[in-house]
C-alpha positions as CSV (number, residue, x, y, z in Angstrom):
1,M,48.1,107.0,161.0
2,K,51.9,107.3,160.4
3,R,54.1,105.5,162.9
4,R,56.9,107.3,164.6
5,G,59.2,104.4,163.9
6,D,58.6,104.9,160.2
7,D,59.6,108.5,160.6
8,F,62.8,107.6,162.2
9,Y,63.8,105.0,159.6
10,L,62.7,107.3,156.8
11,K,65.0,110.1,158.3
12,Q,67.8,107.5,158.5
13,A,67.4,106.5,154.9
14,L,66.8,110.1,153.7
15,L,70.1,111.4,155.1
16,A,72.1,108.8,153.2
17,L,69.8,109.3,150.1
18,V,70.2,113.0,150.1
19,I,74.0,112.7,150.2
20,T,73.9,110.1,147.4
21,T,71.5,112.2,145.3
22,I,73.7,115.3,145.7
23,V,76.9,113.4,144.9
24,F,75.2,111.6,142.0
25,F,73.2,114.5,140.4
26,L,76.0,117.1,140.6
27,P,78.2,115.4,138.0
28,I,75.1,114.4,135.9
29,G,73.9,118.0,136.1
30,A,77.4,119.2,135.0
31,V,77.2,116.8,132.0
32,F,73.7,118.1,131.1
33,L,74.9,121.7,131.3
34,R,77.9,121.0,129.1
35,A,75.8,119.1,126.6
36,F,73.2,121.9,126.3
37,S,75.9,124.5,126.0
38,D,76.3,123.4,122.4
39,G,72.9,122.8,121.0
40,R,74.1,121.7,117.6
41,A,76.3,119.0,119.1
42,F,73.5,117.9,121.3
43,V,71.0,117.6,118.5
44,S,73.4,115.9,116.1
45,T,74.3,113.3,118.7
46,F,70.7,112.2,119.0
47,T,70.1,112.3,115.2
48,D,73.4,110.9,114.0
49,R,73.3,107.4,112.5
50,Y,76.7,106.7,114.0
51,T,75.3,107.2,117.5
52,W,72.5,104.7,116.9
53,K,75.0,102.3,115.3
54,I,77.1,102.4,118.5
55,L,74.0,101.9,120.6
56,G,73.1,98.9,118.5
57,F,76.5,97.4,118.9
58,T,76.5,98.1,122.6
59,L,73.1,96.4,123.0
60,W,74.2,93.5,120.9
61,E,77.5,92.7,122.7
62,S,75.8,93.2,126.1
63,T,73.0,90.8,125.2
64,L,75.3,88.3,123.7
65,S,77.7,88.4,126.6
66,A,74.9,88.0,129.2
67,A,73.2,85.2,127.2
68,I,76.4,83.2,126.8
69,S,77.3,83.6,130.5
70,V,73.9,82.4,131.7
71,L,73.6,79.5,129.1
72,L,77.1,78.2,130.1
73,A,76.4,78.5,133.8
74,L,73.0,76.7,133.8
75,P,74.2,73.1,133.5
76,F,77.0,73.7,136.0
77,A,74.5,75.3,138.4
78,V,72.0,72.5,138.1
79,F,74.6,69.8,139.0
80,F,76.3,71.8,141.8
81,S,72.8,72.4,143.3
82,R,72.1,68.7,143.5
83,Y,75.3,67.0,144.6
84,T,78.0,67.5,147.2
85,F,81.6,66.4,146.6
86,A,85.2,67.3,147.5
87,G,86.1,70.6,146.0
88,R,82.5,71.8,145.5
89,K,82.8,74.6,148.2
90,A,86.2,75.7,146.8
91,I,84.7,76.1,143.3
92,L,81.7,78.0,144.7
93,T,84.0,80.3,146.8
94,M,86.2,80.9,143.8
95,S,83.1,81.9,141.8
96,D,82.0,84.3,144.5
97,A,85.4,85.8,144.6
98,A,85.5,86.3,140.8
99,F,82.4,88.4,141.2
100,A,84.6,91.3,142.4
101,L,87.6,90.5,140.3
102,P,89.1,93.8,139.0
103,S,88.7,93.9,135.2
104,I,92.3,95.1,134.8
105,L,93.4,91.6,136.0
106,A,91.3,89.9,133.4
107,I,92.7,92.2,130.7
108,L,96.3,91.5,131.8
109,G,95.7,87.8,132.1
110,F,94.1,87.6,128.7
111,V,97.0,89.5,127.1
112,I,99.7,87.3,128.7
113,Y,97.7,84.0,128.1
114,Y,95.8,84.5,124.9
115,G,97.9,87.2,123.3
116,N,99.6,86.8,119.8
117,N,102.9,86.1,121.7
118,G,101.2,84.7,124.8
119,L,101.5,81.4,126.6
120,V,98.9,79.6,124.5
121,N,100.5,80.5,121.2
122,A,104.0,79.8,122.6
123,A,102.8,76.3,123.5
124,L,101.2,75.8,120.1
125,K,104.3,76.9,118.2
126,A,106.4,74.6,120.3
127,I,104.1,71.6,119.5
128,S,103.6,72.4,115.8
129,G,107.0,73.8,115.0
130,G,105.6,77.2,114.4
131,R,102.7,76.2,112.2
132,W,99.8,76.6,114.7
133,T,98.7,79.9,116.2
134,V,95.4,81.3,117.4
135,K,94.3,85.0,117.1
136,I,91.9,86.0,119.8
137,L,92.9,89.5,121.0
138,Y,91.9,92.7,119.3
139,S,88.6,91.3,118.0
140,F,85.0,91.0,118.9
141,K,85.5,87.5,120.2
142,A,88.1,88.8,122.7
143,I,85.5,91.2,124.1
144,L,82.9,88.5,124.4
145,L,85.4,86.1,125.9
146,A,86.5,88.5,128.5
147,H,82.9,89.5,129.4
148,V,82.0,85.8,129.8
149,Y,85.1,85.2,131.8
150,L,84.2,87.9,134.3
151,N,80.4,87.1,134.4
152,F,80.1,83.4,134.1
153,P,81.0,83.0,137.8
154,V,78.3,85.6,138.6
155,A,75.7,83.5,136.8
156,F,76.9,80.3,138.1
157,S,77.0,81.5,141.8
158,L,73.5,83.2,141.7
159,I,71.7,80.4,139.9
160,T,73.3,77.7,142.1
161,T,72.3,79.5,145.2
162,S,68.8,80.0,144.0
163,L,68.4,76.3,143.0
164,S,70.0,75.1,146.3
165,S,67.3,77.0,148.2
166,M,64.4,75.3,146.4
167,P,63.0,71.9,147.4
168,D,63.5,69.3,144.7
169,K,60.3,67.3,145.4
170,E,58.9,68.1,141.9
171,E,62.1,66.9,140.2
172,Q,62.0,63.7,142.2
173,A,58.4,63.1,141.3
174,S,59.2,63.8,137.6
175,R,61.9,61.2,137.6
176,L,59.7,58.6,139.4
177,L,57.2,59.1,136.6
178,G,59.9,58.1,134.1
179,A,60.9,61.5,132.7
180,S,64.5,61.9,131.6
181,E,67.0,64.3,133.2
182,I,66.7,66.6,130.2
183,K,62.9,66.6,130.1
184,T,62.9,67.2,133.9
185,F,65.2,70.1,133.5
186,F,63.1,71.9,130.9
187,K,59.7,71.0,132.3
188,V,60.3,71.3,136.0
189,T,63.7,72.8,137.0
190,L,64.0,75.7,134.5
191,P,60.4,77.1,135.2
192,K,61.2,77.1,138.9
193,V,64.5,79.1,138.5
194,W,63.4,81.1,135.5
195,G,63.0,84.3,137.6
196,M,66.6,84.1,138.8
197,V,67.8,83.3,135.3
198,L,66.2,86.5,134.0
199,A,67.4,88.5,136.9
200,T,71.0,87.2,136.4
201,F,70.8,87.9,132.7
202,T,69.7,91.5,133.5
203,L,72.4,92.1,136.0
204,I,75.1,90.8,133.6
205,F,73.7,92.9,130.8
206,L,73.8,96.0,133.0
207,F,77.4,95.2,133.8
208,C,78.4,94.8,130.1
209,F,76.5,97.8,128.7
210,P,78.9,100.5,130.1
211,S,82.0,98.3,129.5
212,F,85.0,100.5,128.6
213,L,88.4,99.1,129.6
214,I,87.9,95.7,128.1
215,V,86.5,97.2,124.8
216,M,89.4,99.7,124.5
217,T,92.2,97.2,125.4
218,L,91.1,93.8,124.1
219,G,88.9,95.1,121.2
220,G,91.6,97.4,120.0
221,N,89.4,98.8,117.1
222,P,86.9,101.7,116.9
223,R,84.7,99.2,115.0
224,Y,84.0,97.5,118.4
225,F,83.6,100.7,120.5
226,T,80.7,100.7,123.0
227,I,79.1,104.0,124.0
228,E,81.4,104.4,127.0
229,A,84.5,103.9,124.8
230,E,83.2,106.4,122.3
231,I,82.7,109.0,125.2
232,Y,86.2,108.5,126.3
233,K,87.5,108.9,122.7
234,R,85.5,112.1,122.1
235,T,86.8,113.5,125.4
236,Y,90.5,112.7,125.4
237,T,91.3,111.9,121.8
238,D,89.0,114.2,119.9
239,V,89.0,116.8,122.7
240,N,85.3,117.5,122.0
241,P,83.7,117.7,125.5
242,A,80.4,119.0,124.2
243,A,80.0,115.9,122.0
244,S,81.1,113.5,124.7
245,A,78.7,115.1,127.2
246,A,75.8,114.8,124.7
247,L,76.6,111.1,124.2
248,A,76.8,110.6,127.9
249,I,73.3,112.0,128.2
250,F,72.2,109.7,125.5
251,S,73.7,106.7,127.4
252,F,72.2,107.8,130.7
253,L,68.7,108.0,129.2
254,V,69.0,104.6,127.6
255,M,70.4,102.9,130.7
256,T,67.7,104.5,132.9
257,L,65.0,103.2,130.6
258,L,66.6,99.7,130.7
259,L,66.9,99.9,134.5
260,V,63.3,100.9,135.0
261,I,62.0,98.2,132.6
262,T,64.0,95.4,134.1
263,G,64.0,96.4,137.8
264,Y,61.2,98.8,138.9
265,G,58.0,97.4,140.4
266,R,59.1,93.7,140.3
267,E,57.8,91.8,143.3
268,E,60.3,89.5,144.9
269,K,59.2,86.0,145.5
270,K,59.7,84.6,148.9
271,V,62.1,81.8,148.9
272,S,61.3,78.6,150.8
273,R,63.2,78.1,154.0
274,S,63.5,74.3,153.3
275,R,66.6,73.7,151.3
276,R,67.2,70.7,149.1
277,V,69.4,67.9,150.5
278,L,72.5,67.5,148.5
279,K,73.3,64.0,147.4
280,K,76.8,62.5,147.5
281,T,78.4,61.8,144.2
282,K,79.1,58.2,143.1
283,G,79.6,56.4,139.9
284,N,78.7,58.6,136.8
285,S,77.9,61.6,139.0
286,K,81.4,61.5,140.5
287,I,82.9,61.5,137.0
288,K,80.6,64.4,136.1
289,A,81.7,66.3,139.2
290,I,85.4,65.8,138.3
291,V,84.8,66.9,134.6
292,L,82.7,70.0,135.5
293,S,85.0,71.1,138.2
294,T,88.0,70.7,135.9
295,L,86.3,72.7,133.1
296,I,85.5,75.6,135.5
297,F,89.1,75.6,136.8
298,L,90.6,75.4,133.2
299,F,88.5,78.3,132.2
300,M,89.0,80.6,135.3
301,A,92.5,79.8,136.5
302,P,94.9,80.0,133.5
303,P,94.7,83.8,132.9
304,L,95.3,84.5,136.6
305,L,98.1,81.8,136.9
306,S,99.7,83.3,133.8
307,I,100.0,86.6,135.6
308,L,101.7,84.9,138.6
309,Y,104.1,83.2,136.1
310,R,105.0,86.4,134.2
311,A,105.7,88.2,137.5
312,F,108.7,85.9,138.1
313,F,109.7,84.7,134.6
314,T,110.7,86.5,131.4
315,K,109.4,85.7,127.9
316,D,112.4,83.4,127.6
317,N,111.3,81.5,130.7
318,E,114.2,82.9,132.8
319,F,113.5,83.4,136.6
320,T,113.9,87.1,137.7
321,L,113.0,89.4,140.5
322,K,113.6,92.5,138.5
323,A,109.9,93.6,138.5
324,W,109.7,93.1,142.3
325,K,112.8,95.1,143.0
326,S,111.4,98.0,140.8
327,I,108.4,98.2,143.1
328,V,110.5,99.4,146.1
329,T,112.9,101.4,143.9
330,K,112.6,105.1,144.7
331,S,111.9,107.6,141.9
332,R,113.5,111.0,141.5
333,N,111.3,112.6,144.2
334,G,112.4,109.9,146.7
335,V,109.1,108.0,146.7
336,S,108.4,104.7,145.0
337,T,105.7,105.1,142.4
338,S,104.5,101.6,142.9
339,L,104.3,101.9,146.7
340,N,102.6,105.2,146.4
341,S,100.0,103.6,144.1
342,I,99.4,100.8,146.5
343,L,98.9,103.3,149.4
344,N,96.5,105.3,147.2
345,S,94.5,102.2,146.4
346,L,94.2,101.2,150.0
347,F,93.2,104.6,151.1
348,V,90.6,105.2,148.4
349,A,89.1,101.8,148.5
350,G,89.1,101.6,152.3
351,T,87.5,105.1,152.8
352,S,84.9,104.8,150.0
353,A,83.9,101.2,151.1
354,F,83.5,102.3,154.7
355,L,81.3,105.3,153.9
356,A,79.3,103.3,151.3
357,M,78.7,100.5,153.9
358,R,77.5,103.0,156.5
359,M,75.2,104.7,154.1
360,A,73.9,101.4,152.7
361,S,73.0,100.2,156.1
362,S,70.7,103.1,156.8
363,I,69.2,102.9,153.3
364,A,68.5,99.1,153.5
365,I,66.9,99.2,156.9
366,G,64.9,102.3,156.0
367,A,63.7,100.7,152.8
368,V,62.7,97.5,154.5
369,R,60.8,99.2,157.4
370,R,59.1,101.6,155.0
371,K,58.3,98.6,152.6
372,S,59.6,100.9,149.8
373,R,60.6,99.7,146.4
374,F,61.4,103.2,145.3
375,I,64.3,103.7,147.6
376,P,66.3,100.7,146.2
377,L,65.5,101.9,142.7
378,L,66.8,105.4,143.6
379,T,70.1,103.9,144.8
380,S,70.3,101.9,141.5
381,L,70.4,105.1,139.4
382,P,74.2,105.2,139.5
383,M,74.2,101.9,137.6
384,A,72.6,103.8,134.8
385,V,75.7,105.9,134.4
386,G,79.0,104.4,133.2
387,S,82.0,105.3,135.3
388,V,83.5,107.1,132.3
389,S,80.4,109.4,132.1
390,L,80.5,109.9,135.9
391,G,84.2,110.7,135.8
392,L,83.4,113.2,133.0
393,G,80.9,115.0,135.1
394,F,83.2,115.3,138.1
395,A,85.9,116.5,135.7
396,F,83.6,119.3,134.5
397,I,83.0,120.3,138.1
398,S,86.6,120.3,139.2
399,A,87.4,122.4,136.0
400,R,85.2,125.1,137.4
401,I,87.0,125.1,140.8
402,P,89.9,127.6,140.8
403,S,92.1,125.5,143.2
404,R,93.3,122.3,141.4
405,S,95.0,120.9,144.6
406,I,95.8,117.3,145.3
407,V,93.1,117.3,148.0
408,L,90.5,118.2,145.4
409,A,91.7,115.4,143.2
410,Y,91.4,112.8,146.0
411,T,88.0,114.2,147.0
412,M,86.6,113.9,143.5
413,V,88.0,110.3,143.1
414,L,86.5,109.3,146.5
415,L,83.1,110.7,145.6
416,A,83.0,109.0,142.3
417,H,84.0,105.7,143.9
418,I,81.2,106.0,146.5
419,V,78.6,106.6,143.9
420,C,79.9,103.6,141.8
421,I,79.9,101.1,144.7
422,L,76.9,102.2,146.8
423,P,74.3,100.3,144.8
424,F,76.2,97.0,145.4
425,A,76.6,97.7,149.0
426,V,72.8,98.3,149.4
427,R,72.0,95.1,147.6
428,T,74.4,93.1,149.8
429,I,72.9,94.5,153.1
430,M,69.2,94.4,152.0
431,P,68.7,90.6,152.5
432,G,70.0,90.9,156.0
433,A,67.7,93.9,156.7
434,K,64.8,91.8,155.5
435,R,65.7,89.0,157.9
436,I,65.6,91.1,161.1
437,P,62.4,90.2,162.9
438,Q,60.2,93.2,163.6
439,R,59.2,91.5,166.9
440,L,62.6,92.4,168.3
441,G,61.9,96.1,167.8
442,Q,58.4,95.7,169.1
443,A,59.6,94.0,172.3
444,A,62.2,96.7,172.8
445,K,59.5,99.3,172.5
446,T,57.5,97.7,175.3
447,M,60.5,98.2,177.4
448,G,60.6,101.9,176.7
449,K,63.4,101.9,174.2
450,E,63.4,104.7,171.5
451,D,63.7,103.8,167.8
452,R,67.2,105.3,167.7
453,D,68.3,102.9,170.4
454,I,66.6,100.0,168.7
455,Y,68.5,100.8,165.5
456,R,71.8,101.4,167.2
457,K,71.8,98.6,169.7
458,I,69.8,95.9,168.0
459,E,69.3,96.2,164.3
460,Y,72.6,97.6,163.3
461,P,74.6,95.0,165.3
462,L,72.5,92.2,163.8
463,L,73.7,93.3,160.3
464,K,77.4,92.8,161.3
465,A,78.0,89.9,158.9
466,Y,76.2,91.6,156.0
467,R,78.0,94.9,156.7
468,R,81.3,93.1,156.7
469,R,80.4,91.4,153.4
470,A,79.2,94.7,151.9
471,F,82.4,96.4,153.0
472,A,84.6,93.7,151.4
473,F,82.6,93.7,148.2
474,A,82.6,97.5,147.9
475,F,86.3,97.5,148.8
476,A,87.1,95.1,146.0
477,L,85.0,97.0,143.5
478,S,86.7,100.3,144.4
479,L,90.1,98.6,144.5
480,G,89.7,97.6,140.8
481,E,88.0,100.8,139.5
482,V,89.9,102.4,136.6
483,N,87.5,104.3,134.4
484,A,86.4,107.2,136.7
485,T,89.8,107.4,138.3
486,L,91.5,107.7,134.9
487,A,89.1,110.4,133.9
488,L,89.3,112.3,137.1
489,S,92.8,112.1,138.6
490,E,94.7,114.2,136.0
491,G,97.8,112.2,137.0
492,K,97.6,113.3,140.6
493,V,96.0,110.2,142.0
494,T,97.6,107.1,140.6
495,T,96.0,103.9,142.0
496,L,97.3,100.4,141.5
497,P,94.9,99.6,138.6
498,I,95.9,102.8,136.9
499,L,99.6,102.0,137.1
500,I,99.0,98.5,135.8
501,Y,97.0,99.9,132.9
502,K,99.8,102.3,132.1
503,M,102.3,99.5,132.2
504,I,100.2,97.4,129.9
505,D,100.1,100.3,127.5
506,Q,103.9,100.4,127.6
507,Y,104.1,96.6,127.0
508,N,105.8,96.3,130.4
509,Y,103.9,93.0,131.2
510,Q,106.3,91.8,133.8
511,G,106.1,94.9,135.9
512,A,102.3,95.0,135.5
513,S,102.2,91.3,136.5
514,A,104.1,92.0,139.8
515,L,101.7,94.8,140.7
516,A,98.7,92.6,139.6
517,V,99.8,89.9,142.0
518,I,99.7,92.4,144.8
519,L,96.3,93.7,143.7
520,L,94.9,90.2,143.5
521,T,96.4,89.3,146.9
522,I,94.7,92.3,148.6
523,A,91.4,91.5,146.9
524,I,91.5,87.9,148.0
525,V,92.4,88.8,151.6
526,V,89.6,91.4,151.9
527,F,87.1,88.9,150.2
528,A,88.1,86.2,152.7
529,I,87.5,88.6,155.6
530,G,84.2,89.5,154.2
531,E,83.2,85.8,153.8
532,T,84.3,84.9,157.4
533,K,81.4,83.1,159.2
534,G,79.8,85.7,161.5
535,D,76.5,86.2,163.2
536,E,74.5,86.2,160.0
537,N,72.9,83.0,161.1
538,G,71.7,84.7,164.3
539,I,69.1,86.5,162.3
540,S,66.0,84.4,162.1
């Protein structure tokens, strides 16, 4: 017999799912229609050796990026899950913050720090008298390095959290029996955390597969194009929308298959509530803590610090505020382009994050109460579509609408952002929804409360900390989004990342750095608000 509560929660989830499905499948449908409009281009895309070559490279760089990120993170995660020391929390918080770091900041930081005329080469030339230089940018290793830079913190944070939630009795027993640290790791620790290692690898792989901006900017060569980069090239360089639509369909089918293989039907293991007790560092462990923390800092901080440096200093190391003055300088129409882009970013990110958070709350609670694995999978489908492909679909739709007003441009950008960030908002709120005791609802029912009141007055408020975190995460992702906005806005909606991207393209690194500092400041403030201690611990 079907419970009335289930009906209510299903309706709650369905409303958000229907909106998501319509917003998602409309652009996908537009891409399908455009692809099938030219049968020859569609068939040739699937049979062309070049298509499969691009797929092979995309799979290879995604696999390699994910594998390196996870392998590098493992030893750091094992140590940080065993010991507590000064600076540990700061390192973990920095890693969590890097999860939502806009990719445009990594690109700018890499150009300034690792570029042919960047800070690293400037220092090497000064030391060696011009004999030593390193060439990193515009190569395959630059793509890998940038992907690892963005995803190492993801792997480190997720694996550390997973290990920290597991009792370490087996490891202690292994050491008492005389096993070495290395043997204990491979025989005991790694099998325990293997599920999270695979899940982390899969997540990073899915992040890297549709990579576009890093490939286009730091790769700098068609030889290193991923599928998304090739779609953009065929659309805006070759002006061949039929071919780009066909390739977008190809990408969608491949990503959907990967998503189903890696995510559908997998049972989640219940994590033990007893967490391991962290030991204080002393002697060799204290030295290891200093070394490992320093390595993380030296890997993560220099590109971002180089942006801060370039925002105030010229290439000749002369202090200047020219870039900052230009931010408030009015253009010919009386409005500062930079200030306008900042306001656009705040509006788009704030609106899309709020709507995504509200929809994700209904979806998460509905999925938990219905014990449905299909609902989370359905919300994951947007991850199977790169933001360039999604932007292409919305562009096809807007091209069929007679009025090309500024309102339409903003609407299309907002819809694209909501579709891109909703899967992450759902996954942020889902753990909180699972932690809400059903006995609270049952007790309220015995007092005559309706399901609607239980949801509105009990369950939804209990998710406050998770909703705040989901909003902050979604806001940061939307704030840094470039691909779909670039494909959709037609120059009418210039956000902060778009303006930074244009300045990088114009070699105006100082102006880009000043704007990047503002972008990073906004992202850090919002992340800090999202991580503020709230009533999350009240759910038990």
